[in-house]
C-alpha positions in Angstrom: 10.2 -0.9 11.0 12.0 2.8 10.7 13.3 4.5 13.4 13.4 8.4 13.7 16.4 10.3 13.3 17.0 11.7 17.2 18.2 15.5 18.1 21.4 15.8 19.9 23.5 17.9 22.1 27.4 18.0 22.8 26.9 15.9 25.5 29.7 15.4 28.4 32.9 13.5 28.4 32.4 12.0 31.9 31.0 9.4 32.6 32.9 7.0 29.4 30.7 4.6 27.8 26.6 4.9 27.3 24.9 6.4 30.1 21.2 6.9 30.2 18.9 9.0 31.8 15.5 10.7 31.8 16.2 12.9 28.8 18.2 10.3 26.7 21.7 8.6 26.6 25.2 10.1 27.0 28.1 8.5 24.7 31.6 9.2 25.4 34.5 7.3 24.2 38.7 8.3 24.7 40.7 8.6 21.7 43.9 10.9 21.7 44.8 10.7 18.3 41.4 10.2 16.5 40.8 12.9 13.9 36.7 12.2 13.3 34.6 9.8 15.0 31.0 8.4 14.3 28.3 7.1 16.1 26.3 4.3 14.4 23.0 3.4 16.0 21.2 0.0 15.2 17.5 -0.9 15.7 18.7 -4.6 16.9 21.7 -6.5 17.3 21.5 -8.3 14.0 20.5 -5.2 11.9 22.2 -4.7 8.6 22.8 -1.3 8.5 22.4 1.5 10.7 19.6 3.9 11.2 21.4 6.6 12.3 25.0 7.6 11.9 26.1 10.6 13.9 29.4 12.6 13.3 30.8 14.2 16.1 32.5 17.4 15.3 34.9 20.0 17.3 31.9 20.6 19.5 31.9 17.0 20.6 35.6 16.9 21.9 36.8 17.7 25.3 40.3 17.1 25.7 40.6 13.5 24.2 37.4 12.4 24.8 34.7 12.4 22.0 31.1 12.8 23.5 27.4 13.3 22.3 24.1 13.3 23.8 21.3 11.5 21.9 17.8 12.9 23.0 15.3 10.6 23.7 17.1 7.6 22.7 15.6 5.0 24.6 17.6 2.1 26.6 17.7 -0.9 24.1 19.8 0.7 21.6 22.3 -1.0 19.8 25.3 0.8 18.5 28.6 0.7 17.7 31.5 3.4 16.7 33.5 4.2 13.8 37.1 6.0 14.1 39.4 7.7 11.6 42.9 8.8 12.6 46.5 8.6 11.7 47.2 4.7 10.2 50.9 4.2 11.6 51.5 0.9 13.0 55.4 0.9 13.0 56.5 4.6 14.0 53.4 5.1 16.4 51.4 2.3 17.3 48.2 3.7 15.7 46.0 1.3 13.6 42.8 3.9 12.9 40.5 2.4 10.1 37.6 4.4 9.7 35.7 1.9 8.3 36.1 -0.8 11.1 33.4 -1.3 13.6 34.5 -0.6 17.0 33.1 -1.7 20.3 33.0 0.6 23.4 35.1 -0.6 25.7 32.9 0.5 28.4 29.6 -1.0 27.2 27.7 -2.6 29.7 26.2 -5.5 27.2 27.6 -6.8 23.9 26.3 -8.7 20.9 28.6 -11.4 19.1 25.4 -12.7 17.0 27.2 -11.6 14.0 30.6 -12.1 14.8 33.5 -12.9 12.4 37.3 -12.9 13.9 38.5 -13.1 10.4 36.7 -10.1 8.9 38.1 -8.1 12.0 41.7 -9.3 11.4 41.3 -7.5 7.7 41.2 -4.2 7.1 38.1 -2.3 5.9 34.5 -2.6 6.5 33.0 -5.5 8.6 29.5 -3.9 9.2 27.6 -6.8 9.0 29.8 -9.2 10.9 31.0 -7.2 14.3 30.2 -7.5 17.4 27.8 -4.8 18.9 26.8 -2.7 22.3 23.7 -2.2 23.7 22.8 0.8 25.9 21.6 -0.8 29.3 20.0 0.7 32.3 22.0 0.0 35.7 19.1 0.1 37.9 18.1 -3.1 39.7 16.2 -4.5 42.7 19.1 -5.8 45.3 16.7 -6.3 47.8 18.8 -5.3 50.4 21.7 -7.2 49.4 25.5 -6.1 49.8 28.7 -7.7 48.9 29.7 -10.8 50.8 32.1 -10.5 53.4 33.1 -14.1 54.9 36.9 -13.5 56.5 39.2 -15.4 54.5 40.3 -17.7 57.1 36.9 -19.2 56.8 36.8 -19.0 53.2 36.5 -22.6 51.2 36.8 -21.6 47.2 35.2 -23.6 44.8 36.6 -23.2 41.0 34.0 -23.6 38.6 32.7 -23.0 34.7 29.7 -21.4 34.4 28.9 -22.9 31.2 30.2 -26.3 32.0 29.0 -26.8 35.3 25.1 -27.0 34.0 25.5 -28.1 29.9 25.7 -31.7 30.3 22.1 -33.4 30.1 23.0 -35.0 33.4 22.4 -31.4 35.1 18.9 -31.6 34.7 18.4 -28.1 34.5 16.1 -25.4 32.6 18.8 -23.3 31.1 22.1 -25.4 31.0 25.1 -23.5 30.4 24.0 -19.9 31.7 23.5 -17.8 34.9 20.6 -19.0 35.5 21.2 -22.8 35.3 24.1 -22.5 37.7 21.2 -20.5 39.9 19.5 -24.2 40.0 22.8 -25.6 41.3 22.9 -23.3 44.2 21.4 -26.1 46.9 24.2 -28.7 45.9 26.9 -26.0 46.5 25.2 -25.3 49.8 25.2 -29.1 50.7 28.7 -29.4 49.8 29.7 -26.8 52.3 31.9 -24.0 49.9 31.7 -20.7 51.1 32.9 -19.1 47.8 32.5 -19.8 44.2 35.1 -18.6 41.9 34.0 -18.3 38.1 36.0 -18.9 35.2 36.0 -15.5 33.0 32.6 -13.9 32.5 33.6 -10.9 31.2 32.3 -11.1 27.5 35.3 -12.8 25.5 35.8 -14.1 21.9 34.5 -17.6 21.5 36.6 -17.9 18.5 40.1 -16.7 19.5 41.6 -20.1 18.6 44.7 -21.6 16.8 43.8 -22.4 13.2 44.2 -26.3 13.7 41.8 -26.0 16.4 39.5 -24.0 14.9 39.2 -26.2 11.9 38.2 -29.1 14.3 35.1 -26.9 14.9 36.5 -26.3 18.6 36.2 -22.6 20.1 37.4 -20.8 23.3 35.6 -22.1 26.1 37.3 -21.2 29.0 37.2 -17.4 28.2 40.4 -16.2 28.5 40.4 -13.9 26.1 38.6 -10.8 27.1 37.4 -7.9 25.2 34.7 -6.1 26.5 35.5 -6.0 30.7 32.5 -4.2 31.8 29.7 -6.8 29.8 28.9 -10.3 31.3 29.5 -12.6 28.7 26.5 -13.2 26.0 26.9 -16.8 25.8 25.9 -17.2 29.8 22.6 -15.2 28.8 19.3 -16.7 28.3 18.3 -13.7 26.1 21.3 -11.6 25.7 20.0 -10.3 22.6 17.8 -8.3 24.6 20.2 -7.1 26.6 19.4 -8.8 29.9 23.2 -9.1 30.6 23.2 -7.3 33.9 19.9 -8.5 35.2 20.6 -12.0 34.7 24.2 -12.0 36.3 23.0 -9.7 39.1 20.3 -12.3 39.8 23.0 -15.0 39.8 24.7 -13.0 42.9 21.8 -12.0 44.7 20.8 -16.0 44.9 24.3 -16.9 45.9 24.3 -14.3 48.6 21.0 -15.6 49.8 22.5 -18.9 50.1 25.7 -17.8 52.0 27.8 -18.1 49.2 30.7 -15.2 48.2 31.5 -14.7 44.2 35.0 -14.4 43.0 35.4 -13.7 39.5 38.7 -15.0 37.4 39.4 -11.7 35.5 41.9 -11.4 32.6 43.7 -7.8 32.7 47.0 -9.3 31.7 45.9 -9.2 27.6 43.0 -9.1 25.3 41.2 -11.0 22.7 43.1 -8.2 20.0 46.0 -10.8 20.2 49.2 -9.5 18.4 50.0 -7.6 15.0 48.0 -10.0 13.0 44.9 -10.2 15.5 41.6 -8.7 14.8 40.6 -5.0 15.5 37.8 -5.1 18.3 38.3 -2.1 20.5 41.7 -1.0 22.1 43.5 -1.5 18.9 41.4 1.1 17.2 41.1 3.6 19.6 44.6 3.7 21.1 46.5 0.7 20.5 49.7 2.8 21.6 48.3 3.3 24.8 46.8 0.0 25.5 49.6 -2.6 24.9 53.0 -3.0 25.6 54.7 -2.5 21.9 58.0 -2.7 20.5 60.1 0.3 21.0 61.5 0.4 17.6 59.3 -1.2 15.6 55.9 -0.2 17.3 53.8 -2.7 15.1 55.1 -5.4 17.1 53.5 -6.3 20.1 55.2 -7.5 23.4 53.7 -10.5 24.4 54.8 -11.5 28.2 51.2 -13.8 28.3 51.7 -16.0 25.5 48.6 -14.7 24.2 49.7 -12.5 21.6 49.8 -9.1 23.3 50.2 -7.5 26.7 48.0 -4.9 28.7 50.0 -1.4 29.0 48.5 -2.0 32.8 50.7 0.8 34.4 49.8 3.5 32.3 48.0 6.0 33.6 44.4 5.8 31.5 45.0 1.9 31.4 45.2 1.9 35.2 42.2 3.9 35.7 40.7 2.1 33.2 41.3 -1.5 35.2 40.5 -0.3 38.6 37.0 1.8 37.5 36.2 -2.0 36.0 37.1 -3.8 39.3 35.1 -1.2 41.3 32.4 -1.1 38.8 32.1 -5.1 39.6 32.2 -4.4 43.0 29.5 -1.4 43.4 27.1 -2.2 40.7 27.6 -6.0 40.5 28.2 -6.6 43.9 30.7 -9.2 43.6 33.2 -10.5 46.6 36.3 -10.9 44.6 38.5 -11.3 41.8 41.4 -14.0 40.6 43.6 -12.0 38.5 45.3 -14.5 35.6 49.0 -14.3 34.8 49.0 -11.1 37.5 52.4 -10.6 37.4 52.1 -8.8 33.8 50.3 -6.1 35.5 53.7 -5.7 37.4 55.4 -4.7 34.1 56.0 -0.9 33.6 55.4 0.7 30.3 59.0 0.0 29.1 58.1 -4.0 30.0 60.7 -4.3 32.6 59.3 -5.3 36.2 58.3 -2.7 38.8 59.0 -2.7 42.4 55.9 -1.0 43.2 53.8 -1.1 40.2 50.9 1.7 40.6 48.0 -0.4 39.3 48.8 -2.9 41.6 48.8 -0.9 44.6 46.0 1.6 43.3 43.8 -1.6 43.5 45.2 -2.6 46.8 44.2 0.9 48.3 41.2 1.3 46.6 38.8 2.2 49.3 35.6 0.4 47.2 37.9 -2.3 47.0 38.7 -2.6 50.8 36.5 -5.6 51.3 37.1 -7.0 47.9 39.4 -10.4 47.8 42.4 -10.2 45.7 43.9 -13.1 44.6 47.0 -13.1 42.6 48.2 -15.7 39.6 51.5 -14.6 40.9 53.4 -15.1 37.3 53.3 -14.5 33.7 54.2 -16.3 30.6 57.6 -14.5 30.1 59.2 -16.3 33.1 58.3 -13.9 35.8 57.2 -15.9 39.2 56.5 -13.8 42.1 54.7 -16.3 44.4 55.8 -15.0 48.0 57.0 -11.8 46.6 53.7 -10.5 44.7 53.7 -6.6 45.2 51.2 -5.5 48.1 50.3 -7.0 51.4 46.7 -7.6 51.2 46.9 -9.7 47.6 46.6 -13.6 48.1 48.2 -15.7 45.8 47.7 -19.1 44.2 50.4 -21.0 45.6 51.9 -23.4 43.0 54.5 -24.2 45.4 51.8 -25.9 47.6 50.3 -27.7 44.6 53.7 -29.1 43.6 55.0 -30.5 46.6 51.3 -32.0 47.6 51.6 -33.7 44.4 55.0 -35.2 44.8 54.4 -36.6 48.1 51.0 -38.1 47.7 52.6 -40.2 45.0 55.4 -41.1 46.8 58.6 -38.9 46.3 61.3 -39.0 48.4 62.3 -35.6 50.3 59.3 -33.5 50.6 58.2 -34.0 54.3 60.3 -30.4 55.2 58.7 -28.6 52.7 55.1 -30.2 53.0 55.1 -29.3 56.4 56.0 -25.6 56.1 52.8 -25.5 53.3 50.5 -27.1 55.3 51.5 -24.7 57.7 50.6 -21.5 55.6 53.9 -21.3 53.9 55.5 -19.1 56.5 58.8 -19.0 54.6 56.8 -17.1 51.8 54.7 -14.8 53.5 55.8 -14.5 57.5 58.9 -12.1 56.8 57.0 -9.4 54.7 54.4 -9.5 57.7 51.7 -11.4 55.6 49.3 -14.2 56.7 48.9 -17.7 56.2 45.4 -16.5 54.5 47.9 -15.0 51.9 48.1 -18.4 50.4 45.7 -20.0 48.1 46.2 -23.7 48.7 45.2 -26.0 45.8 45.9 -29.4 43.9 44.2 -29.2 41.2 42.3 -26.3 39.0 40.9 -25.3 35.6 44.6 -25.7 34.3 45.3 -29.1 34.2 44.9 -32.5 35.2 41.1 -33.0 37.1 42.2 -34.8 40.8 40.9 -38.0 38.9 42.9 -37.8 36.1 45.7 -36.9 38.3 46.0 -40.4 39.9 45.0 -41.9 36.3 47.1 -40.6 33.9 51.0 -40.4 33.7 50.8 -38.4 30.1 48.8 -35.8 29.0 46.4 -36.7 26.0 45.5 -33.2 24.5 45.0 -34.7 20.7 41.4 -33.8 20.6 42.9 -30.0 20.6 44.2 -30.0 17.4 47.6 -29.2 18.5 49.1 -32.3 17.8 49.5 -33.1 21.8 51.7 -30.0 21.9 49.8 -28.1 24.4 49.0 -27.9 28.0 51.5 -28.6 30.7 54.4 -31.8 30.2 55.1 -31.9 33.8 51.9 -32.9 35.8 53.2 -34.8 38.7 51.0 -37.0 38.4 50.9 -41.2 38.2 48.6 -43.7 36.9 49.4 -46.7 39.3 50.0 -49.4 36.6 47.3 -48.5 33.9 47.2 -45.3 31.9 43.2 -44.2 32.1 40.3 -45.9 32.8 40.6 -49.7 34.5 38.5 -52.4 35.9 41.4 -53.6 38.1 39.9 -53.4 41.2 43.3 -52.8 43.2 44.0 -49.8 40.9 40.8 -48.3 41.5 41.1 -48.8 45.0 44.4 -47.0 45.4 43.3 -44.2 43.3 40.1 -43.4 45.2 42.3 -43.7 48.2 44.6 -40.8 47.0 41.6 -38.5 46.1 41.0 -39.0 49.5 44.4 -38.3 50.7 44.5 -34.9 48.5 41.1 -33.7 49.8 42.2 -34.3 53.4 45.5 -33.0 53.2 44.1 -29.6 51.6 41.5 -29.0 54.2 43.6 -29.6 57.0 46.4 -27.0 55.7 46.6 -23.6 57.1 45.5 -21.1 54.0 42.5 -20.6 52.1 41.7 -24.5 50.2 40.4 -24.2 46.4 38.9 -27.0 45.2 38.2 -28.0 41.4 34.4 -28.2 40.4 33.6 -32.0 39.9 36.6 -33.3 41.6 34.5 -34.4 44.6 32.8 -37.0 42.3 35.8 -38.0 40.4 34.9 -35.8 37.2 37.3 -36.9 34.4 38.5 -35.1 31.2 40.1 -38.5 29.9 43.6 -37.4 30.3 43.2 -33.8 28.5 44.9 -31.5 30.9 44.3 -28.2 28.6 40.2 -28.4 27.7 40.3 -24.5 27.1 38.9 -25.6 23.6 36.5 -28.1 24.6 33.0 -26.9 25.1 31.6 -30.4 24.8 31.4 -33.9 27.3 35.3 -33.8 27.8 34.9 -31.0 30.4 31.0 -30.7 30.9 30.6 -32.2 34.4 28.5 -35.5 34.2 26.2 -35.4 37.0 25.5 -39.2 36.8 29.2 -39.4 38.6 27.9 -37.4 41.6 25.7 -40.9 42.4 28.1 -43.4 40.9 30.9 -41.9 43.4 28.4 -41.0 46.3 31.2 -42.3 48.8 33.5 -39.7 47.5 31.1 -37.0 47.5 30.0 -38.0 51.0 33.7 -37.8 52.0 34.4 -34.7 51.0 31.3 -32.9 52.3 32.1 -34.8 56.0 35.9 -33.3 55.6 34.7 -29.7 54.6 32.4 -29.7 57.6 35.8 -31.2 60.0 37.5 -28.4 58.6 34.6 -25.7 59.8 34.3 -27.5 63.0 37.7 -26.6 64.1 39.0 -22.9 64.3 42.8 -24.2 64.7 42.6 -25.0 60.9 41.4 -21.8 60.2 44.0 -19.5 61.6 44.6 -16.0 60.6 48.0 -15.9 62.3 51.1 -18.5 62.1 51.2 -21.2 64.1 54.3 -20.7 66.4 55.0 -24.2 68.3 54.8 -22.3 71.6 52.5 -23.5 74.4 48.6 -22.4 74.6 48.3 -20.7 77.7 44.7 -22.1 77.6 45.8 -25.5 76.9 49.1 -26.1 78.2 49.9 -27.6 75.3 51.7 -26.6 72.4 49.7 -25.1 69.0 51.4 -27.6 66.9 53.7 -30.5 67.9 55.5 -32.5 65.4 56.6 -35.9 65.9 59.1 -38.1 64.8 59.1 -42.2 65.3 58.0 -41.7 68.8 55.8 -38.6 70.5 57.2 -35.5 71.1 60.6 -36.2 69.0 61.3 -34.3 66.0 60.9 -35.7 62.5 63.8 -36.6 60.2 63.4 -33.3 58.7 66.6 -34.1 56.4 65.7 -37.7 55.7 65.3 -38.2 52.1 63.8 -41.5 52.7 61.2 -40.4 54.9 57.4 -40.6 53.7 55.2 -39.8 56.8 54.6 -36.6 58.8 52.9 -36.8 62.3 51.6 -33.7 64.3 49.3 -33.0 66.6 47.0 -29.3 66.2 45.7 -28.1 69.7 42.2 -26.7 69.6 42.8 -22.6 70.1 39.9 -22.2 73.1 40.0 -24.2 76.4 37.0 -26.4 75.2 38.4 -27.0 71.7 38.8 -30.6 70.2 42.6 -31.3 69.2 43.5 -33.1 66.2 46.1 -36.0 65.6 47.0 -36.4 62.6 49.5 -38.7 60.5 50.3 -38.9 56.5 51.8 -42.3 55.4 52.8 -42.2 51.6 55.3 -45.1 52.4 54.4 -48.5 50.9 54.1 -50.1 54.5 52.4 -49.8 57.6 53.1 -47.0 60.2 52.6 -47.7 63.9 51.9 -44.5 65.4 51.2 -43.6 69.4 48.5 -41.1 70.5 49.6 -38.7 72.9 48.2 -38.6 76.4 46.1 -35.3 76.8 44.8 -35.0 80.3 41.4 -35.5 80.6 41.0 -36.0 76.9 40.5 -39.3 74.8 41.1 -39.9 71.1 38.5 -40.8 68.6 39.1 -42.0 64.8 37.9 -39.1 62.6 39.2 -40.2 59.5 41.1 -43.2 58.1 41.4 -42.8 54.2 42.1 -46.8 53.6 39.0 -47.8 54.9 35.9 -48.1 52.6 32.6 -45.7 53.3 31.0 -45.0 55.7 34.1 -45.7 57.9 36.8 -43.8 56.3 35.2 -40.4 57.9 33.0 -40.5 60.6 30.8 -37.6 61.9 31.8 -36.0 65.4 28.2 -37.5 67.1 29.4 -41.0 65.9 32.9 -41.3 67.5 33.9 -43.2 70.3 37.0 -43.4 71.9 39.6 -45.9 71.0 40.6 -48.1 73.9 44.2 -48.3 73.0 47.3 -45.9 72.7 48.8 -46.9 69.5 47.2 -47.2 65.7 48.7 -48.8 62.9 47.9 -46.4 59.5 48.3 -48.3 56.4 50.2 -47.4 53.2 49.4 -44.5 51.1 46.8 -43.3 53.8 46.0 -40.0 56.0 44.4 -40.6 59.6 43.0 -37.9 61.6 41.9 -38.2 65.2 40.1 -35.7 67.1 39.4 -36.0 71.4 36.8 -35.8 73.6 36.5 -34.6 77.1 36.1 -38.1 79.1 
């Protein structure tokens, strides 16, 4: 069908992107050194040729913005840009190519249907092999929904991949691998008891961004840490992306989660883009203002400085780029009702335009001080790939951090490493050594033992070494120091003794994690022993290696039950969800300390400097007069540990958790607990026990 040519007027520089109204659509794009710009309009995402090419003239330019208003143009129109200007990569870092199709960085929805990454890496025309943008309307009936405000001390975060969560046939959903498929699993999430999902990247990313050896195996970028269009939901997670339904499909997910009482946190990748380095593709930023958006070598600006391990680093503290990032975050909160963000390799955002680390990075403070983000959770992966490690020193006060030190000490402790109890005690109390002196809080630490990056929890106790051969990089990729242990057999086994100790250790990890001060984060599938067959870097495995096999939830129903009940235990104890640090001082409401550490005898200090000690015992007081106390023992030694239960007036101790016992005795619901007759308890090797007390 032949489209008519639409009439024009000069348009406005703001807002950037494509903004429809009743009279048509305003287009605006920023490019300081462009000499001419064309806007191409297409009937569909797959149209071979544009039906109208609009050349912008001097009247369409205001300072560094180029703009045009296309009268009567309907929502649903597909478009790209072509931009001409100086081509001087070495001297000025400019890579204009007047034939190259350019995506709008502010596009609300894009299609990757025709995309060929290789064609975008070469000079010249890639008309029929480029991605395209579509004009969409932000209107949506939220039915009163607002971003969901759960206080951080009450949060329990669950990290998942939108595709892998429901792509396996066992998920039994109508729309596998999509936002809609995730909606179908919300009852499971609600029953599990988590408060927030943290989604691996859902902003549009390049699935073709993988190394050559990986691509040769037919694999693609699965995790999504290769963003190019930060305002657009990823089309691969949509049911009908070629109809431009991205925003509606994502908003439907957010609304459904909020209706279930679950918040949504997005893993965002502002440290680099999918345009990679010198030989990478031209998608948008390189062809518009690469000298602004990226860190470039000061002597040869054709060289991209790489602090991320991904070929380039976003020049986040340039005023324009900083504004782009903050505007994008505000958009996802204001228009999409997102509740928080986790920033991948966030320390790269602390680097100034020279690449040096800034004490007060404008972009990070701009995010923290944004009024629109005031109730939004901000979580930093507080390191980058160039050696900058800022756990405990990330700029700002409101930022929480993925606590890599928590992960490492718990992994060492549960496998029986010596000399861990002093640091473990510090970590389970909220890492005061990292945060308290700065006026920060226990909620500044996101406690985790596993995440997408590394072994699953089942694999952590099943493999001594990574097994990433399937990735096509000769097993060179992925972490080489996982602090894992296989208990006598590498991988799966039928040996009942090995199976038993692995399952016990999984329960130990969940128990320690959910007893710790700070914000716990679980990896999806760990609660039913999901395995990636020893692959600790599944970024390219969009297949059964990484997809959750939901039959495991039935096969390991005892572990799933344990995790659900541990989450419930945490929720019923405000003493485990403190906003402020423990002090060891006596609580006036209870006449006992908020926390008391015990050595081999009650009320005696543990041997903190004893490198041989592999057990830790403490009593945690309820915060209110009528609140239940907890008495906890971790025993990672190879021998039994006989412990004494403290005497607390008018209260008796009930066994709540013993990870050495088989289900259902391993964890007991509060209404099924009975006061123990004796004053001592024997804790088995490699076991965690928890007691709750009751008024007598």
